[in-house]
PDB file of N, CA, C and O in Angstrom:
ATOM      1  N   UNK A   1      -3.060 -45.846   3.675  1.00  0.00           N
ATOM      2  CA  UNK A   1      -2.891 -46.730   2.361  1.00  0.00           C
ATOM      3  C   UNK A   1      -2.813 -48.066   2.828  1.00  0.00           C
ATOM      4  O   UNK A   1      -3.159 -48.844   1.939  1.00  0.00           O
ATOM      5  N   UNK A   2      -2.383 -48.817   4.234  1.00  0.00           N
ATOM      6  CA  UNK A   2      -2.328 -49.683   4.929  1.00  0.00           C
ATOM      7  C   UNK A   2      -3.483 -49.971   5.415  1.00  0.00           C
ATOM      8  O   UNK A   2      -3.835 -51.147   5.516  1.00  0.00           O
ATOM      9  N   UNK A   3      -4.615 -48.487   5.967  1.00  0.00           N
ATOM     10  CA  UNK A   3      -6.300 -49.362   6.601  1.00  0.00           C
ATOM     11  C   UNK A   3      -6.501 -49.398   5.559  1.00  0.00           C
ATOM     12  O   UNK A   3      -6.279 -50.574   5.269  1.00  0.00           O
ATOM     13  N   UNK A   4      -6.991 -48.557   4.112  1.00  0.00           N
ATOM     14  CA  UNK A   4      -7.551 -48.796   2.743  1.00  0.00           C
ATOM     15  C   UNK A   4      -6.952 -50.303   2.654  1.00  0.00           C
ATOM     16  O   UNK A   4      -7.762 -51.179   2.351  1.00  0.00           O
ATOM     17  N   UNK A   5      -5.601 -50.682   2.892  1.00  0.00           N
ATOM     18  CA  UNK A   5      -5.852 -51.883   1.959  1.00  0.00           C
ATOM     19  C   UNK A   5      -6.191 -53.394   3.508  1.00  0.00           C
ATOM     20  O   UNK A   5      -6.372 -54.545   3.112  1.00  0.00           O
ATOM     21  N   UNK A   6      -6.206 -53.236   4.373  1.00  0.00           N
ATOM     22  CA  UNK A   6      -6.775 -54.067   5.390  1.00  0.00           C
ATOM     23  C   UNK A   6      -8.048 -54.121   4.818  1.00  0.00           C
ATOM     24  O   UNK A   6      -8.425 -55.074   4.137  1.00  0.00           O
ATOM     25  N   UNK A   7      -8.931 -52.842   5.142  1.00  0.00           N
ATOM     26  CA  UNK A   7     -10.800 -52.559   4.591  1.00  0.00           C
ATOM     27  C   UNK A   7     -10.666 -53.510   2.968  1.00  0.00           C
ATOM     28  O   UNK A   7     -11.532 -54.369   2.805  1.00  0.00           O
ATOM     29  N   UNK A   8      -9.842 -53.370   2.091  1.00  0.00           N
ATOM     30  CA  UNK A   8     -10.055 -54.020   0.870  1.00  0.00           C
ATOM     31  C   UNK A   8      -9.819 -55.540   0.802  1.00  0.00           C
ATOM     32  O   UNK A   8     -10.399 -56.266  -0.006  1.00  0.00           O
ATOM     33  N   UNK A   9      -8.635 -56.103   2.003  1.00  0.00           N
ATOM     34  CA  UNK A   9      -8.631 -57.528   2.031  1.00  0.00           C
ATOM     35  C   UNK A   9     -10.136 -57.976   3.006  1.00  0.00           C
ATOM     36  O   UNK A   9     -10.864 -58.960   2.881  1.00  0.00           O
ATOM     37  N   UNK A  10     -10.167 -57.532   3.379  1.00  0.00           N
ATOM     38  CA  UNK A  10     -11.743 -57.430   4.750  1.00  0.00           C
ATOM     39  C   UNK A  10     -12.989 -57.961   3.877  1.00  0.00           C
ATOM     40  O   UNK A  10     -13.768 -58.886   4.107  1.00  0.00           O
ATOM     41  N   UNK A  11     -12.916 -57.099   2.842  1.00  0.00           N
ATOM     42  CA  UNK A  11     -14.382 -56.777   2.236  1.00  0.00           C
ATOM     43  C   UNK A  11     -14.492 -58.158   1.045  1.00  0.00           C
ATOM     44  O   UNK A  11     -15.529 -58.781   0.813  1.00  0.00           O
ATOM     45  N   UNK A  12     -13.001 -58.439   0.335  1.00  0.00           N
ATOM     46  CA  UNK A  12     -12.780 -59.668  -0.413  1.00  0.00           C
ATOM     47  C   UNK A  12     -12.609 -60.753  -0.026  1.00  0.00           C
ATOM     48  O   UNK A  12     -12.872 -61.715  -0.746  1.00  0.00           O
ATOM     49  N   UNK A  13     -12.020 -60.922   1.474  1.00  0.00           N
ATOM     50  CA  UNK A  13     -12.448 -62.629   1.964  1.00  0.00           C
ATOM     51  C   UNK A  13     -14.111 -62.567   2.622  1.00  0.00           C
ATOM     52  O   UNK A  13     -14.647 -63.638   2.909  1.00  0.00           O
ATOM     53  N   UNK A  14     -14.662 -61.607   2.775  1.00  0.00           N
ATOM     54  CA  UNK A  14     -15.762 -61.363   3.210  1.00  0.00           C
ATOM     55  C   UNK A  14     -16.478 -62.110   2.286  1.00  0.00           C
ATOM     56  O   UNK A  14     -17.078 -63.162   2.507  1.00  0.00           O
ATOM     57  N   UNK A  15     -16.373 -61.453   1.143  1.00  0.00           N
ATOM     58  CA  UNK A  15     -17.603 -61.876   0.020  1.00  0.00           C
ATOM     59  C   UNK A  15     -17.595 -62.621  -0.633  1.00  0.00           C
ATOM     60  O   UNK A  15     -18.519 -63.025  -1.339  1.00  0.00           O
ATOM     61  N   UNK A  16     -15.839 -63.225  -0.500  1.00  0.00           N
ATOM     62  CA  UNK A  16     -15.898 -64.710  -1.214  1.00  0.00           C
ATOM     63  C   UNK A  16     -15.788 -66.133  -0.197  1.00  0.00           C
ATOM     64  O   UNK A  16     -15.367 -67.201  -0.640  1.00  0.00           O
ATOM     65  N   UNK A  17     -16.108 -66.000   0.820  1.00  0.00           N
ATOM     66  CA  UNK A  17     -15.424 -67.323   2.261  1.00  0.00           C
ATOM     67  C   UNK A  17     -16.375 -66.579   3.347  1.00  0.00           C
ATOM     68  O   UNK A  17     -16.297 -67.029   4.490  1.00  0.00           O
ATOM     69  N   UNK A  18     -17.212 -65.559   3.141  1.00  0.00           N
ATOM     70  CA  UNK A  18     -18.213 -65.954   4.009  1.00  0.00           C
ATOM     71  C   UNK A  18     -17.384 -66.049   5.544  1.00  0.00           C
ATOM     72  O   UNK A  18     -18.195 -65.987   6.468  1.00  0.00           O
ATOM     73  N   UNK A  19     -16.846 -66.100   5.716  1.00  0.00           N
ATOM     74  CA  UNK A  19     -15.918 -66.219   7.307  1.00  0.00           C
ATOM     75  C   UNK A  19     -16.832 -66.157   8.391  1.00  0.00           C
ATOM     76  O   UNK A  19     -17.767 -65.359   8.464  1.00  0.00           O
ATOM     77  N   UNK A  20     -16.501 -67.129   9.333  1.00  0.00           N
ATOM     78  CA  UNK A  20     -17.278 -66.703  10.915  1.00  0.00           C
ATOM     79  C   UNK A  20     -16.312 -65.992  11.520  1.00  0.00           C
ATOM     80  O   UNK A  20     -16.681 -65.318  12.482  1.00  0.00           O
ATOM     81  N   UNK A  21     -15.057 -65.953  11.191  1.00  0.00           N
ATOM     82  CA  UNK A  21     -13.984 -65.772  12.001  1.00  0.00           C
ATOM     83  C   UNK A  21     -13.128 -65.026  10.863  1.00  0.00           C
ATOM     84  O   UNK A  21     -12.824 -65.778   9.937  1.00  0.00           O
ATOM     85  N   UNK A  22     -12.655 -63.631  10.737  1.00  0.00           N
ATOM     86  CA  UNK A  22     -11.854 -62.915  10.094  1.00  0.00           C
ATOM     87  C   UNK A  22     -11.281 -61.866  11.051  1.00  0.00           C
ATOM     88  O   UNK A  22     -11.967 -61.092  11.719  1.00  0.00           O
ATOM     89  N   UNK A  23      -9.705 -61.940  11.041  1.00  0.00           N
ATOM     90  CA  UNK A  23      -8.572 -60.913  11.046  1.00  0.00           C
ATOM     91  C   UNK A  23      -7.579 -60.077  10.350  1.00  0.00           C
ATOM     92  O   UNK A  23      -6.481 -60.481   9.970  1.00  0.00           O
ATOM     93  N   UNK A  24      -7.847 -59.384  10.269  1.00  0.00           N
ATOM     94  CA  UNK A  24      -6.746 -58.810   8.993  1.00  0.00           C
ATOM     95  C   UNK A  24      -5.596 -57.670   9.516  1.00  0.00           C
ATOM     96  O   UNK A  24      -5.906 -56.483   9.403  1.00  0.00           O
ATOM     97  N   UNK A  25      -4.246 -58.033  10.098  1.00  0.00           N
ATOM     98  CA  UNK A  25      -3.168 -57.115  10.415  1.00  0.00           C
ATOM     99  C   UNK A  25      -2.236 -56.897   9.757  1.00  0.00           C
ATOM    100  O   UNK A  25      -1.669 -57.731   9.049  1.00  0.00           O
ATOM    101  N   UNK A  26      -1.843 -55.409   9.924  1.00  0.00           N
ATOM    102  CA  UNK A  26      -1.012 -54.744   8.976  1.00  0.00           C
ATOM    103  C   UNK A  26       0.356 -54.926   9.787  1.00  0.00           C
ATOM    104  O   UNK A  26       0.660 -54.292  10.797  1.00  0.00           O
ATOM    105  N   UNK A  27       1.230 -56.046   9.070  1.00  0.00           N
ATOM    106  CA  UNK A  27       2.276 -56.528   9.869  1.00  0.00           C
ATOM    107  C   UNK A  27       3.747 -55.381   9.270  1.00  0.00           C
ATOM    108  O   UNK A  27       4.956 -55.614   9.258  1.00  0.00           O
ATOM    109  N   UNK A  28       3.006 -54.209   8.855  1.00  0.00           N
ATOM    110  CA  UNK A  28       4.608 -53.659   8.179  1.00  0.00           C
ATOM    111  C   UNK A  28       5.407 -53.312   9.476  1.00  0.00           C
ATOM    112  O   UNK A  28       6.595 -53.077   9.255  1.00  0.00           O
ATOM    113  N   UNK A  29       5.089 -53.244  10.535  1.00  0.00           N
ATOM    114  CA  UNK A  29       5.963 -52.657  11.235  1.00  0.00           C
ATOM    115  C   UNK A  29       7.034 -53.780  11.911  1.00  0.00           C
ATOM    116  O   UNK A  29       8.078 -53.611  12.540  1.00  0.00           O
ATOM    117  N   UNK A  30       6.552 -54.595  11.637  1.00  0.00           N
ATOM    118  CA  UNK A  30       7.790 -55.714  11.944  1.00  0.00           C
ATOM    119  C   UNK A  30       8.677 -55.764  11.108  1.00  0.00           C
ATOM    120  O   UNK A  30       9.737 -56.325  11.385  1.00  0.00           O
ATOM    121  N   UNK A  31       8.456 -55.179   9.857  1.00  0.00           N
ATOM    122  CA  UNK A  31       9.147 -55.716   8.639  1.00  0.00           C
ATOM    123  C   UNK A  31       9.861 -54.068   8.139  1.00  0.00           C
ATOM    124  O   UNK A  31       9.800 -53.896   6.922  1.00  0.00           O
ATOM    125  N   UNK A  32      10.522 -52.864   8.961  1.00  0.00           N
ATOM    126  CA  UNK A  32      11.115 -51.844   8.764  1.00  0.00           C
ATOM    127  C   UNK A  32      11.958 -52.176   8.390  1.00  0.00           C
ATOM    128  O   UNK A  32      12.518 -53.055   9.046  1.00  0.00           O
ATOM    129  N   UNK A  33      12.776 -51.595   6.786  1.00  0.00           N
ATOM    130  CA  UNK A  33      14.214 -51.591   6.340  1.00  0.00           C
ATOM    131  C   UNK A  33      13.928 -53.232   5.995  1.00  0.00           C
ATOM    132  O   UNK A  33      14.554 -54.043   6.677  1.00  0.00           O
ATOM    133  N   UNK A  34      13.093 -53.690   5.057  1.00  0.00           N
ATOM    134  CA  UNK A  34      12.440 -54.892   4.871  1.00  0.00           C
ATOM    135  C   UNK A  34      12.379 -54.177   2.823  1.00  0.00           C
ATOM    136  O   UNK A  34      12.732 -53.006   2.679  1.00  0.00           O
ATOM    137  N   UNK A  35      12.054 -54.771   1.858  1.00  0.00           N
ATOM    138  CA  UNK A  35      11.793 -54.866   1.146  1.00  0.00           C
ATOM    139  C   UNK A  35      10.168 -53.875   1.169  1.00  0.00           C
ATOM    140  O   UNK A  35       9.266 -54.162   1.955  1.00  0.00           O
ATOM    141  N   UNK A  36      10.049 -52.523  -0.012  1.00  0.00           N
ATOM    142  CA  UNK A  36       8.882 -51.872   0.004  1.00  0.00           C
ATOM    143  C   UNK A  36       9.096 -50.933   1.881  1.00  0.00           C
ATOM    144  O   UNK A  36       8.361 -50.028   2.275  1.00  0.00           O
ATOM    145  N   UNK A  37       9.756 -51.269   2.319  1.00  0.00           N
ATOM    146  CA  UNK A  37      10.276 -50.478   3.769  1.00  0.00           C
ATOM    147  C   UNK A  37       8.803 -51.030   4.816  1.00  0.00           C
ATOM    148  O   UNK A  37       8.345 -50.388   5.761  1.00  0.00           O
ATOM    149  N   UNK A  38       8.473 -51.895   4.487  1.00  0.00           N
ATOM    150  CA  UNK A  38       7.751 -53.254   5.383  1.00  0.00           C
ATOM    151  C   UNK A  38       6.337 -52.666   4.864  1.00  0.00           C
ATOM    152  O   UNK A  38       5.371 -53.218   5.393  1.00  0.00           O
ATOM    153  N   UNK A  39       6.103 -51.890   4.149  1.00  0.00           N
ATOM    154  CA  UNK A  39       4.754 -51.421   3.564  1.00  0.00           C
ATOM    155  C   UNK A  39       4.145 -52.741   2.715  1.00  0.00           C
ATOM    156  O   UNK A  39       4.930 -53.530   2.189  1.00  0.00           O
ATOM    157  N   UNK A  40       2.714 -52.920   2.622  1.00  0.00           N
ATOM    158  CA  UNK A  40       2.176 -54.125   2.239  1.00  0.00           C
ATOM    159  C   UNK A  40       2.351 -55.726   2.856  1.00  0.00           C
ATOM    160  O   UNK A  40       2.086 -56.668   2.110  1.00  0.00           O
ATOM    161  N   UNK A  41       2.793 -55.957   4.204  1.00  0.00           N
ATOM    162  CA  UNK A  41       3.396 -56.308   5.183  1.00  0.00           C
ATOM    163  C   UNK A  41       1.552 -57.046   5.776  1.00  0.00           C
ATOM    164  O   UNK A  41       0.633 -56.285   6.080  1.00  0.00           O
ATOM    165  N   UNK A  42       1.467 -58.052   5.795  1.00  0.00           N
ATOM    166  CA  UNK A  42      -0.102 -58.232   5.945  1.00  0.00           C
ATOM    167  C   UNK A  42      -0.117 -60.228   6.680  1.00  0.00           C
ATOM    168  O   UNK A  42       0.519 -61.192   6.253  1.00  0.00           O
ATOM    169  N   UNK A  43      -1.103 -60.153   7.853  1.00  0.00           N
ATOM    170  CA  UNK A  43      -1.459 -61.577   8.079  1.00  0.00           C
ATOM    171  C   UNK A  43      -3.196 -61.648   8.706  1.00  0.00           C
ATOM    172  O   UNK A  43      -3.767 -61.078   9.636  1.00  0.00           O
ATOM    173  N   UNK A  44      -3.573 -62.513   7.804  1.00  0.00           N
ATOM    174  CA  UNK A  44      -4.536 -62.689   7.888  1.00  0.00           C
ATOM    175  C   UNK A  44      -5.202 -64.200   8.369  1.00  0.00           C
ATOM    176  O   UNK A  44      -4.990 -65.206   7.693  1.00  0.00           O
ATOM    177  N   UNK A  45      -6.070 -64.235   9.673  1.00  0.00           N
ATOM    178  CA  UNK A  45      -6.760 -65.203  10.276  1.00  0.00           C
ATOM    179  C   UNK A  45      -8.150 -65.003  10.177  1.00  0.00           C
ATOM    180  O   UNK A  45      -8.810 -63.971  10.300  1.00  0.00           O
ATOM    181  N   UNK A  46      -8.596 -66.557   9.851  1.00  0.00           N
ATOM    182  CA  UNK A  46     -10.076 -66.791   8.710  1.00  0.00           C
ATOM    183  C   UNK A  46     -10.211 -68.345   9.229  1.00  0.00           C
ATOM    184  O   UNK A  46      -9.342 -69.207   9.353  1.00  0.00           O
ATOM    185  N   UNK A  47     -11.632 -68.380   9.488  1.00  0.00           N
ATOM    186  CA  UNK A  47     -12.230 -69.365   9.070  1.00  0.00           C
ATOM    187  C   UNK A  47     -13.325 -69.418   9.046  1.00  0.00           C
ATOM    188  O   UNK A  47     -14.099 -68.692   9.671  1.00  0.00           O
ATOM    189  N   UNK A  48     -13.624 -70.403   8.224  1.00  0.00           N
ATOM    190  CA  UNK A  48     -15.084 -70.189   7.081  1.00  0.00           C
ATOM    191  C   UNK A  48     -14.893 -71.715   6.635  1.00  0.00           C
ATOM    192  O   UNK A  48     -13.963 -72.432   6.265  1.00  0.00           O
ATOM    193  N   UNK A  49     -16.642 -71.861   6.930  1.00  0.00           N
ATOM    194  CA  UNK A  49     -16.814 -73.701   6.465  1.00  0.00           C
ATOM    195  C   UNK A  49     -16.707 -73.505   5.202  1.00  0.00           C
ATOM    196  O   UNK A  49     -17.806 -73.910   4.821  1.00  0.00           O
ATOM    197  N   UNK A  50     -16.119 -73.146   4.220  1.00  0.00           N
ATOM    198  CA  UNK A  50     -15.586 -73.276   2.692  1.00  0.00           C
ATOM    199  C   UNK A  50     -14.515 -74.315   2.779  1.00  0.00           C
ATOM    200  O   UNK A  50     -14.321 -75.312   2.084  1.00  0.00           O
ATOM    201  N   UNK A  51     -13.517 -73.571   4.368  1.00  0.00           N
ATOM    202  CA  UNK A  51     -12.539 -74.797   4.593  1.00  0.00           C
ATOM    203  C   UNK A  51     -12.544 -76.202   4.986  1.00  0.00           C
ATOM    204  O   UNK A  51     -11.488 -76.825   5.095  1.00  0.00           O
ATOM    205  N   UNK A  52     -13.877 -76.816   5.241  1.00  0.00           N
ATOM    206  CA  UNK A  52     -13.959 -77.669   6.221  1.00  0.00           C
ATOM    207  C   UNK A  52     -13.514 -78.973   5.068  1.00  0.00           C
ATOM    208  O   UNK A  52     -14.056 -79.033   3.964  1.00  0.00           O
ATOM    209  N   UNK A  53     -12.519 -79.918   5.493  1.00  0.00           N
ATOM    210  CA  UNK A  53     -12.148 -81.314   4.759  1.00  0.00           C
ATOM    211  C   UNK A  53     -11.455 -80.467   3.280  1.00  0.00           C
ATOM    212  O   UNK A  53     -11.737 -80.972   2.193  1.00  0.00           O
ATOM    213  N   UNK A  54     -10.693 -79.380   3.295  1.00  0.00           N
ATOM    214  CA  UNK A  54      -9.707 -78.719   2.657  1.00  0.00           C
ATOM    215  C   UNK A  54      -8.080 -79.339   3.381  1.00  0.00           C
ATOM    216  O   UNK A  54      -7.920 -79.637   4.565  1.00  0.00           O
ATOM    217  N   UNK A  55      -7.103 -79.402   2.369  1.00  0.00           N
ATOM    218  CA  UNK A  55      -6.448 -79.231   2.901  1.00  0.00           C
ATOM    219  C   UNK A  55      -5.268 -77.899   2.828  1.00  0.00           C
ATOM    220  O   UNK A  55      -5.126 -77.282   1.772  1.00  0.00           O
ATOM    221  N   UNK A  56      -4.610 -77.615   3.841  1.00  0.00           N
ATOM    222  CA  UNK A  56      -3.926 -76.186   4.024  1.00  0.00           C
ATOM    223  C   UNK A  56      -3.572 -75.610   2.914  1.00  0.00           C
ATOM    224  O   UNK A  56      -3.993 -74.453   2.922  1.00  0.00           O
ATOM    225  N   UNK A  57      -2.971 -75.870   1.912  1.00  0.00           N
ATOM    226  CA  UNK A  57      -2.277 -75.466   0.685  1.00  0.00           C
ATOM    227  C   UNK A  57      -3.787 -75.016  -0.079  1.00  0.00           C
ATOM    228  O   UNK A  57      -3.724 -73.827  -0.391  1.00  0.00           O
ATOM    229  N   UNK A  58      -4.865 -75.524  -0.389  1.00  0.00           N
ATOM    230  CA  UNK A  58      -6.040 -75.467  -1.322  1.00  0.00           C
ATOM    231  C   UNK A  58      -6.558 -74.099  -0.497  1.00  0.00           C
ATOM    232  O   UNK A  58      -6.907 -73.088  -1.106  1.00  0.00           O
ATOM    233  N   UNK A  59      -6.564 -74.186   0.804  1.00  0.00           N
ATOM    234  CA  UNK A  59      -7.136 -72.962   2.055  1.00  0.00           C
ATOM    235  C   UNK A  59      -6.187 -71.899   1.527  1.00  0.00           C
ATOM    236  O   UNK A  59      -6.750 -70.835   1.267  1.00  0.00           O
ATOM    237  N   UNK A  60      -5.162 -71.931   1.356  1.00  0.00           N
ATOM    238  CA  UNK A  60      -4.143 -70.855   1.312  1.00  0.00           C
ATOM    239  C   UNK A  60      -4.663 -69.972  -0.445  1.00  0.00           C
ATOM    240  O   UNK A  60      -4.814 -68.785  -0.734  1.00  0.00           O
ATOM    241  N   UNK A  61      -4.784 -71.120  -1.174  1.00  0.00           N
ATOM    242  CA  UNK A  61      -4.817 -70.648  -2.731  1.00  0.00           C
ATOM    243  C   UNK A  61      -6.062 -69.849  -2.918  1.00  0.00           C
ATOM    244  O   UNK A  61      -6.299 -69.025  -3.802  1.00  0.00           O
ATOM    245  N   UNK A  62      -6.969 -70.319  -1.727  1.00  0.00           N
ATOM    246  CA  UNK A  62      -8.739 -69.834  -1.722  1.00  0.00           C
ATOM    247  C   UNK A  62      -8.887 -68.506  -1.237  1.00  0.00           C
ATOM    248  O   UNK A  62     -10.004 -68.025  -1.045  1.00  0.00           O
ATOM    249  N   UNK A  63      -7.698 -67.802  -1.001  1.00  0.00           N
ATOM    250  CA  UNK A  63      -7.463 -66.833  -0.107  1.00  0.00           C
ATOM    251  C   UNK A  63      -7.146 -66.049  -1.079  1.00  0.00           C
ATOM    252  O   UNK A  63      -7.736 -65.027  -1.429  1.00  0.00           O
ATOM    253  N   UNK A  64      -5.636 -66.811  -1.793  1.00  0.00           N
ATOM    254  CA  UNK A  64      -5.265 -65.822  -2.671  1.00  0.00           C
ATOM    255  C   UNK A  64      -6.107 -66.062  -3.963  1.00  0.00           C
ATOM    256  O   UNK A  64      -5.513 -66.002  -5.040  1.00  0.00           O
ATOM    257  N   UNK A  65      -6.571 -66.154  -3.955  1.00  0.00           N
ATOM    258  CA  UNK A  65      -7.844 -66.403  -5.808  1.00  0.00           C
ATOM    259  C   UNK A  65      -8.777 -65.302  -5.316  1.00  0.00           C
ATOM    260  O   UNK A  65      -9.462 -64.676  -6.125  1.00  0.00           O
ATOM    261  N   UNK A  66      -8.826 -65.012  -3.791  1.00  0.00           N
ATOM    262  CA  UNK A  66     -10.129 -63.626  -3.218  1.00  0.00           C
ATOM    263  C   UNK A  66      -9.615 -62.645  -3.152  1.00  0.00           C
ATOM    264  O   UNK A  66     -10.215 -61.574  -3.064  1.00  0.00           O
ATOM    265  N   UNK A  67      -7.932 -62.822  -3.190  1.00  0.00           N
ATOM    266  CA  UNK A  67      -7.873 -61.523  -3.052  1.00  0.00           C
ATOM    267  C   UNK A  67      -6.935 -61.204  -5.140  1.00  0.00           C
ATOM    268  O   UNK A  67      -6.239 -60.206  -5.328  1.00  0.00           O
ATOM    269  N   UNK A  68      -7.039 -61.637  -5.618  1.00  0.00           N
ATOM    270  CA  UNK A  68      -6.426 -61.080  -6.771  1.00  0.00           C
ATOM    271  C   UNK A  68      -6.271 -60.185  -7.325  1.00  0.00           C
ATOM    272  O   UNK A  68      -7.332 -59.569  -7.419  1.00  0.00           O
ATOM    273  N   UNK A  69      -5.478 -59.709  -7.796  1.00  0.00           N
ATOM    274  CA  UNK A  69      -5.372 -58.123  -8.210  1.00  0.00           C
ATOM    275  C   UNK A  69      -4.646 -57.068  -6.828  1.00  0.00           C
ATOM    276  O   UNK A  69      -3.887 -56.108  -6.962  1.00  0.00           O
ATOM    277  N   UNK A  70      -5.087 -57.541  -5.803  1.00  0.00           N
ATOM    278  CA  UNK A  70      -4.063 -57.154  -3.988  1.00  0.00           C
ATOM    279  C   UNK A  70      -2.661 -57.618  -4.573  1.00  0.00           C
ATOM    280  O   UNK A  70      -1.815 -56.732  -4.688  1.00  0.00           O
ATOM    281  N   UNK A  71      -2.317 -58.929  -4.959  1.00  0.00           N
ATOM    282  CA  UNK A  71      -1.407 -59.527  -4.778  1.00  0.00           C
ATOM    283  C   UNK A  71      -0.354 -58.895  -5.296  1.00  0.00           C
ATOM    284  O   UNK A  71       0.751 -58.638  -4.820  1.00  0.00           O
ATOM    285  N   UNK A  72      -0.917 -58.643  -6.499  1.00  0.00           N
ATOM    286  CA  UNK A  72       0.551 -57.358  -7.413  1.00  0.00           C
ATOM    287  C   UNK A  72       0.412 -55.973  -7.203  1.00  0.00           C
ATOM    288  O   UNK A  72       0.998 -55.422  -8.135  1.00  0.00           O
ATOM    289  N   UNK A  73      -0.076 -55.129  -6.435  1.00  0.00           N
ATOM    290  CA  UNK A  73      -0.734 -53.907  -6.062  1.00  0.00           C
ATOM    291  C   UNK A  73      -1.380 -53.673  -4.586  1.00  0.00           C
ATOM    292  O   UNK A  73      -2.522 -53.392  -4.225  1.00  0.00           O
ATOM    293  N   UNK A  74       0.131 -53.965  -3.720  1.00  0.00           N
ATOM    294  CA  UNK A  74      -1.001 -53.076  -2.228  1.00  0.00           C
ATOM    295  C   UNK A  74       0.091 -54.518  -0.911  1.00  0.00           C
ATOM    296  O   UNK A  74       0.763 -54.291   0.095  1.00  0.00           O
ATOM    297  N   UNK A  75      -0.202 -55.694  -1.539  1.00  0.00           N
ATOM    298  CA  UNK A  75       0.673 -56.639  -1.035  1.00  0.00           C
ATOM    299  C   UNK A  75       1.876 -57.451  -0.954  1.00  0.00           C
ATOM    300  O   UNK A  75       1.983 -58.455  -1.658  1.00  0.00           O
ATOM    301  N   UNK A  76       2.815 -57.079  -0.123  1.00  0.00           N
ATOM    302  CA  UNK A  76       3.972 -57.501  -0.247  1.00  0.00           C
ATOM    303  C   UNK A  76       4.463 -58.586  -0.451  1.00  0.00           C
ATOM    304  O   UNK A  76       5.167 -59.178  -1.268  1.00  0.00           O
ATOM    305  N   UNK A  77       3.755 -58.777   0.798  1.00  0.00           N
ATOM    306  CA  UNK A  77       3.756 -60.270   1.793  1.00  0.00           C
ATOM    307  C   UNK A  77       2.587 -60.958   2.403  1.00  0.00           C
ATOM    308  O   UNK A  77       1.860 -59.989   2.619  1.00  0.00           O
ATOM    309  N   UNK A  78       1.941 -61.989   2.816  1.00  0.00           N
ATOM    310  CA  UNK A  78       0.943 -62.055   3.186  1.00  0.00           C
ATOM    311  C   UNK A  78       1.196 -63.408   3.796  1.00  0.00           C
ATOM    312  O   UNK A  78       1.889 -64.244   3.217  1.00  0.00           O
ATOM    313  N   UNK A  79       0.499 -63.674   5.243  1.00  0.00           N
ATOM    314  CA  UNK A  79       0.752 -64.787   5.905  1.00  0.00           C
ATOM    315  C   UNK A  79      -0.428 -65.083   6.405  1.00  0.00           C
ATOM    316  O   UNK A  79      -1.019 -64.289   7.137  1.00  0.00           O
ATOM    317  N   UNK A  80      -0.993 -66.430   6.028  1.00  0.00           N
ATOM    318  CA  UNK A  80      -2.899 -66.426   6.709  1.00  0.00           C
ATOM    319  C   UNK A  80      -2.217 -67.942   7.231  1.00  0.00           C
ATOM    320  O   UNK A  80      -1.239 -68.650   6.992  1.00  0.00           O
ATOM    321  N   UNK A  81      -3.302 -67.921   8.012  1.00  0.00           N
ATOM    322  CA  UNK A  81      -3.908 -69.009   9.498  1.00  0.00           C
ATOM    323  C   UNK A  81      -5.453 -68.953   8.608  1.00  0.00           C
ATOM    324  O   UNK A  81      -6.266 -68.039   8.741  1.00  0.00           O
ATOM    325  N   UNK A  82      -5.638 -70.201   7.648  1.00  0.00           N
ATOM    326  CA  UNK A  82      -7.035 -70.659   7.384  1.00  0.00           C
ATOM    327  C   UNK A  82      -7.270 -71.709   8.473  1.00  0.00           C
ATOM    328  O   UNK A  82      -6.273 -72.369   8.764  1.00  0.00           O
ATOM    329  N   UNK A  83      -8.451 -71.998   9.156  1.00  0.00           N
ATOM    330  CA  UNK A  83      -9.106 -72.837   9.197  1.00  0.00           C
ATOM    331  C   UNK A  83     -10.360 -73.356   9.034  1.00  0.00           C
ATOM    332  O   UNK A  83     -10.855 -72.600   8.198  1.00  0.00           O
ATOM    333  N   UNK A  84     -11.288 -74.287   9.353  1.00  0.00           N
ATOM    334  CA  UNK A  84     -12.677 -74.803   9.353  1.00  0.00           C
ATOM    335  C   UNK A  84     -12.720 -73.771  10.581  1.00  0.00           C
ATOM    336  O   UNK A  84     -11.802 -73.313  11.261  1.00  0.00           O
ATOM    337  N   UNK A  85     -14.486 -73.508  10.640  1.00  0.00           N
ATOM    338  CA  UNK A  85     -14.747 -72.816  11.725  1.00  0.00           C
ATOM    339  C   UNK A  85     -14.746 -74.326  13.411  1.00  0.00           C
ATOM    340  O   UNK A  85     -15.303 -75.410  13.239  1.00  0.00           O
ATOM    341  N   UNK A  86     -14.192 -74.051  14.478  1.00  0.00           N
ATOM    342  CA  UNK A  86     -14.674 -75.137  15.423  1.00  0.00           C
ATOM    343  C   UNK A  86     -16.236 -75.321  15.493  1.00  0.00           C
ATOM    344  O   UNK A  86     -17.051 -74.399  15.450  1.00  0.00           O
ATOM    345  N   UNK A  87     -16.552 -76.810  15.622  1.00  0.00           N
ATOM    346  CA  UNK A  87     -17.544 -77.148  15.424  1.00  0.00           C
ATOM    347  C   UNK A  87     -18.678 -77.142  17.425  1.00  0.00           C
ATOM    348  O   UNK A  87     -19.857 -77.493  17.468  1.00  0.00           O
TER     349      UNK A  87
END
């Protein structure tokens, strides 16, 4: 399921935010023994022009909005590194 979830996350973020950089990592192995046995833990690194001039909290909200529905169905924990592209 993790590989399929990584692809779903990638597809949703690509469609919503047109990133210039996008990396989605399954970090479940770091959380073995935690809730859900480490399943559903992901890290997203994303750069998008949509983030230019936007505060970090708003960037995170934009990512969460793009992943609507997955947060309650497959994603247990999500860490986000969201930035505007380098100029």
